[in-house]
C-alpha positions in Angstrom: 2.5 -10.9 21.4 5.2 -9.0 23.2 6.2 -6.9 20.2 4.5 -5.0 17.4 4.8 -6.9 14.1 3.8 -5.7 10.7 0.7 -7.6 9.7 1.9 -8.1 6.1 5.4 -9.4 7.1 3.8 -11.6 9.8 1.9 -13.5 7.1 4.6 -13.8 4.5 4.6 -17.4 3.1 1.2 -18.1 4.7 -1.3 -15.7 3.1 1.0 -13.2 1.4 3.6 -13.3 -1.3 6.7 -11.0 -1.5 6.1 -7.6 -3.2 9.6 -7.8 -4.8 10.2 -11.1 -6.6 13.7 -11.9 -7.9 16.8 -13.9 -7.0 20.4 -12.7 -7.0 23.7 -13.4 -5.2 26.8 -11.4 -4.4 27.1 -7.8 -5.6 23.9 -8.0 -7.7 21.8 -8.7 -4.6 23.0 -5.4 -3.0 22.4 -3.5 -6.2 18.9 -4.9 -6.8 17.9 -4.3 -3.2 19.1 -0.7 -3.2 17.5 0.0 -6.5 14.2 -1.5 -5.5 14.0 0.5 -2.2 14.9 3.8 -3.9 12.6 3.1 -6.9 9.7 2.3 -4.6 10.1 5.5 -2.6 10.4 7.5 -5.8 7.2 6.0 -7.3 5.2 6.4 -4.2 6.2 10.1 -4.0 5.5 10.6 -7.7 2.1 8.8 -7.7 0.9 9.9 -4.3 -2.2 11.7 -5.5 -3.3 8.8 -7.9 -4.8 6.4 -5.3 -2.1 3.8 -5.4 -3.1 0.6 -3.7 0.2 -1.4 -4.1 3.5 -1.6 -6.0 5.1 -4.9 -7.0 8.4 -5.6 -8.9 9.6 -8.7 -10.7 13.1 -9.0 -12.1 14.6 -11.3 -14.7 18.2 -11.4 -16.0 17.7 -8.3 -18.2 14.1 -7.4 -17.4 12.3 -5.3 -14.8 8.5 -5.6 -14.5 6.7 -3.0 -12.3 3.0 -3.6 -11.4 1.1 -0.6 -10.2 -2.2 -1.2 -8.6 -4.6 1.7 -8.5 -8.3 2.5 -8.2 -8.0 5.2 -10.9 -5.9 3.8 -13.8 -7.1 6.6 -16.1 -5.1 9.2 -14.0 -1.9 7.2 -14.6 -2.4 6.1 -18.2 -3.7 9.5 -19.4 -5.0 10.4 -22.9 -3.9 7.8 -25.5 -1.2 6.5 -23.0 0.7 9.8 -22.5 0.8 9.4 -18.8 2.2 5.8 -18.8 4.8 6.8 -21.4 5.9 9.8 -19.2 6.0 7.5 -16.1 8.2 5.0 -18.0 10.6 7.7 -19.1 10.8 8.9 -15.5 11.7 5.4 -14.2 14.4 5.0 -16.9 15.8 8.4 -16.1 15.8 7.6 -12.4 17.6 4.3 -12.9 20.2 6.0 -15.1 20.8 8.7 -12.5 21.5 6.1 -9.9 24.2 4.6 -12.1 22.8 1.1 -12.5 22.1 -0.8 -15.6 18.8 0.0 -17.3 17.0 -3.3 -18.0 14.1 -3.8 -20.4 11.2 -2.2 -18.6 7.6 -3.5 -18.5 5.0 -1.3 -16.8 1.6 -2.9 -15.9 -1.2 -0.9 -14.5 -3.9 -2.9 -12.7 -7.3 -1.6 -11.6 -8.5 -2.1 -8.0 -12.3 -2.8 -8.2 -13.1 -2.1 -4.5 -10.9 0.8 -3.3 -12.7 1.0 0.1 -11.3 -2.4 0.9 -7.7 -1.5 0.2 -5.8 -0.2 3.3 -3.3 2.0 1.3 -6.1 3.8 -0.6 -8.2 4.3 2.6 -5.1 5.7 4.4 -4.6 8.2 1.6 -8.3 9.2 1.8 -7.8 10.0 5.5 -4.7 11.9 4.7 -6.5 13.9 2.0 -9.3 14.8 4.4 -6.8 15.9 7.1 -4.8 18.0 4.6 -8.1 19.8 3.6 -8.2 20.8 7.3 -11.4 18.9 8.0 -12.1 17.8 11.7 -10.2 14.5 12.2 -13.1 12.8 14.1 -15.5 13.5 11.2 -12.9 12.2 8.7 -12.4 9.0 10.7 -16.1 8.3 11.2 -17.0 8.9 7.5 -14.1 6.8 6.3 -15.0 3.9 8.6 -18.6 4.0 7.4 -17.5 3.9 3.8 -15.2 0.9 4.4 -17.8 -1.0 6.5 -20.4 -0.6 3.7 -18.3 -3.0 1.6 -19.4 -6.7 2.0 -15.9 -8.1 1.9 -14.8 -6.1 5.0 -15.4 -7.7 8.4 -13.6 -5.0 10.5 -11.6 -1.8 10.2 -9.3 0.1 12.6 -7.8 3.6 11.9 -5.2 5.3 14.1 -3.9 8.8 13.8 -1.1 10.5 15.8 0.3 14.0 15.8 -0.8 17.6 16.4 -4.5 16.8 16.0 -7.1 19.5 15.9 -6.0 22.8 17.4 -4.1 21.2 20.3 -0.6 22.3 21.2 0.5 18.8 22.1 0.7 15.7 20.0 -1.6 12.8 20.8 -2.9 9.5 19.5 -6.5 8.8 18.5 -8.0 5.6 17.3 -11.4 4.4 15.9 -12.4 0.8 15.4 -15.5 -1.0 14.0 -15.9 -4.8 13.7 -13.2 -7.3 14.5 -9.4 -7.1 13.8 -7.8 -10.4 14.9 -4.1 -9.5 14.5 -2.7 -12.6 16.2 -4.5 -15.1 14.0 -2.3 -16.1 11.1 -5.1 -17.1 8.8 -6.9 -13.8 9.2 -6.6 -11.7 6.0 -5.4 -8.3 7.3 -4.7 -5.5 4.9 -2.4 -2.9 6.5 -0.9 0.4 5.4 0.7 3.6 6.7 0.4 7.1 5.4 1.4 10.6 6.5 -0.6 13.9 6.2 1.5 17.1 5.9 -0.1 19.9 7.9 1.2 23.4 8.9 1.6 22.3 12.5 3.5 19.1 11.6 3.1 15.6 10.2 0.2 13.4 11.2 0.9 9.7 11.0 -2.0 7.4 9.8 -2.3 3.6 10.2 -5.1 1.5 8.7 -6.0 -2.1 9.4 -8.8 -3.8 7.3 -9.9 -7.3 8.1 -11.3 -9.4 5.2 -12.1 -12.6 7.1 -10.3 -15.8 7.7 -8.7 -17.8 4.9 -9.2 -21.6 5.0 -7.8 -24.2 2.7 -10.3 -25.5 0.1 -11.4 -29.0 1.0 -12.0 -30.1 -2.6 -8.5 -28.8 -3.6 -6.9 -30.8 -0.8 -8.6 -34.0 -1.8 -7.5 -33.6 -5.4 -3.9 -33.0 -4.4 -4.0 -36.1 -2.2 
């Protein structure tokens, strides 16, 4: 390919579904789109330390459903649901502050069973190690070993860019193990970006995780025929 394409967007409609699912026309489309973008940024910032693996939103005529995928649901839910109630109140207050209508809110928290196979969680693990001022090569090697220990993972690639180590010039480093076929549309690629905030500046992190190729089930095709 002549241009860099986001692996998630590249497979929309083939292997992936949209993260925001709703339909609107006219002014409501602009309103929903703006609200979703701002709400996603707010939630990712608010829940950054809680190992979030994904955020999805579904809208009805008067309802908004937010699905939070995390490897540590107990951190969000809290004791006897105090954390989820607080998060719900924060979302309602945020929507009111932006001046939009506050729909009926449904908050679902789903657990991720294998966090090492989720690119967003792996990217945060790398950022967490870098923010603790650990050597970046050790962080990358240990993270890749953890990810490859999972049976579902066929390959992993992690790239970091910024003021790495004690250098006075920004550079890019990358470590890879296994195979990452980015051009094959049926390859199940999980991709995420994260940033580590250090005294010298921001370090960008990119993670690609390959779960294998997805083929249509032969038995299912015969039944449909």
